[in-house]
N, C-alpha and C positions, 0 to 999 in steps of 0.2 A: 430579570428576563430583560432586554435589549428592545428596546423602543422603536429601532429600526429596523423590526420584520415584523410580520404578521403573524397574528397566534391563533391556533383552529381554535384548540381549549375557549379562549375569550371570545370569537365570535361566537362560536355554538352557545357560551350561557348568554351573550347580548339577543341572539337569534329566541333564545328558550323565553328570558323576560319578556322581550317583545309581542311573539303568542299569546301569553297569557295578558300579557295588557290587551291586547286586541279581545279575545277572547271575555276582558273583562267586562271590556267596554261595550264589545259588537258581539255578546252570544251567539250563535249560530249563522252567523253569515259569513258571504264567500270568501270577504280577507281572513277572516282567522282562519279555514281552508286551507287556504294558501300556504300562509305565513307556517299553522304546522308544517305543510309537506316542505316547505324550504327550511324546514329547522330537522326533516327528514333527509334532506339533500346532505344539509349539514355533516351530519353525524358520516352519511356516504365518502363526503371530498374529504374528510381527514384520514379516514380508511384509503383512498383513492389514491391522495397525496402522499401518504405515509407510502405506495409498494410503489410508488414513482421515483422517491427517492431512494430505495432500496437498489444494489445491484442484480438483477437475473443472472445468479453466478453459472446457473446449470447450460443460458443461453451461452453466457460466453464459454463456456468449458467447449460446447459442441462448435462454436465458432471456430476455434482456438484448432478446431480437433480437423476441422475443414480445410482452413489455412494451412496446416500440415500438409494435410493433404495434398494442397496445390502444390504447395514447393515441394513436397518429394515426387509429385509427379514430372513436373517440369524439371529437374533436374534428372530423373531418368530418362526422359526426353533429350536431355543435353549430352549424357550420357550413353543414349544409340546412335549417334550420330556419325557418319563416317567423313572423317576429318582428311581429304583432302591436298596431299602436300606439290604446290606450286601454287604458279601466280595466276588468280581467278581474272576472268574474263570482266568487263566493263557490264554486261547484261547480268553474269554470274555475281558481283558483286552487289549491284543494282536489288535483286531477286533477293538475295541473303540481308544485306542491312533490310528493306521491308518486312520481310518476316519475323526479325527478332525487334523492330519497333510494335507489329501487330501483335506479337509476344506477348510484347512488357505492357503494351494498351490493355488487352484481355486478363492479363491478372489483376493490371491496379484499380480495375473493373472491377473485376468478381473480387475483393481485399476490399475496394470500398462499401460495395453493395453487401458484406457478411458485419465489416466490422459498424456501422450503421441500420443494422437489422433489428439492433436494444433500444436504438432512442426512437425507430419507426413504431413501434410497438408500446411503448410508451406514449407517443404520440397522438395514435390512433385512443386509446384512452382516456386521454386527457380531453382531444377533442369531443369525445361523445360526453363525457361530464362539464362541458363547456359549454355544447348544444343545449344539455339538460337545463342548466343556469339560462341562458337566452332565451329559451322554450316560457322560464317562469317567469322571468321579467317581461315578456307580451302579457300574460295573464294578468299578470296584476297591474300592467296597463288597463285590460279589459274592463278590471274592478274599477278602476274609476273612469273611465268613460262619461257614465251619465251624474258623476257627482258635480253637479254647476252651482257654480255661488249665485247664479240669480234665483235660484229656490227661495230663498229666504229671503226674495221680495217679493215674493207671490205673485207674480203678472203674471195674466192670462190663466184659461184655465187650463186642467192636463188633459193630455190626449187619451188615457186610458188604456194605453200600449203595452206603459213598462208601469211596475208596482209603483204604487203608491209611495210620493218622497215626503217624508217625514222628518229629518235631521232639523236640530234648531245649529243653529250657525256651530257655536261650539262642537257638537257633536262630528258636526263636515266637514269643521277644522281637524280635529284628530283622525275621523278616518283619512284625509290627505295627508296629514303628517307620519300617520303609520304607518302607509303606503311608500310616502317617500323613504322610511329609514327601512323598509324592505327593500327597496331597490338599491340605497348605496349597501345595504348587507351581501346584498348577492353579487356586485361587485367587486366584493372584499374575500369572496367566495372563490369567485372564478380568479383571485391575482394571486392565494397560494397557488395556482396551479402551477406557475412562475416561476415563484421565488426561487426555488431554489433546482427549477429545470430547465439548462439554457435552450431552447428552441424556436426559432423565429416564427414558424409556422402559429405554433401554440401561441406565442407573446400576441400577434398577430389579429387572432380570436378572442383570448382576453382583452385585449384592445376595446374588437368590435361587441362585447358585449359591457364594458363601462364607457364606449360611447352611447351606445343605445339606452341604458338603465342613468348615464345622466342626463340625456336626452328627455327622456319620459320626466325625470325629475324638476326639471325646468318647467312644464308642462303644469306643474301640480304647485310647485311653489309661485307662477304665476296665479295661479287660482286662489293661493290663499291668499296673496299679495290684493286679489280683488276683496276677495272675504274679511280681511282685517281692515278696506278704506271705507265699507258700508256701515252706516250705523249699527251700533248694537240696538237687536230687537228682546233682547231676550229679556223675562221678567224679571225685577226686581226684586229681592229676598225678604221677606218677611219680620218683621221686626220681633228679636227674639225676645220668651218674655220678662216683663221687668225693665225690658229697656225704656228710654222713654218715647213716646211718640215722635216721628219728624212734623217738625211746622209747616203750617199750610203753603201754600205755593205764595199767599202775601205776604208769609216772613211771623213773625212772634205776634203775639194782642200788642196793638198801638205800635207796631212799625210799621211803617207807610208801605207798598207794594214800589220794588225796584223800576226804574225804568228802565222801557227795553232802547236801545239803541237804534 
């Protein structure tokens, strides 16, 4: 497979793996439900992208028949004109040129409208799907709003308005990292719609989704950087059976304690 294009199958597989990781680490959490919903959206995305790439044969046939009908009607109108031999006056010449220009403009507008119907139909379906991805990005953002690195400092008292916050620093880092991965995959699903669909409106909508997910990811990584800069408060692992016990703070027996600078 070429590495210059996105593969919907690989993206679906990655989202499925992320959903299993979140459910394993945080069973029954809201983030697990959101990522599982994102997995269902990925399945629908593959089907929608395949539909957009296929030509709508029935629509093209109908448009072709309508264009042919317009051409036949225009030819019949020209054939019914009565041609008068003689030199036309200036007002008559101007009136004839104006009527011809109007006919050409109307036919061109009608032909353009008919030819672009297929693109507009596909665009509307793509925009509805992209709007769904934009909404789930906001939902992911809602789930991480209250995940504050300051929890681990245990400063102040809880108000009791929100649920108790009992995550360890490691769990909080995993939660924020999973949220960041979900946002990144949301942007990749949106990019699938314009990979082989050249439409400026759909491209702008995808760029908006990618800007949204990137902005939320920056907030997540700011929290992660704050979290990683804090001193670790995780309990030290217990020594395994048979392992030598750690020496006391002063060092081994008979060894003077190290001096402090």
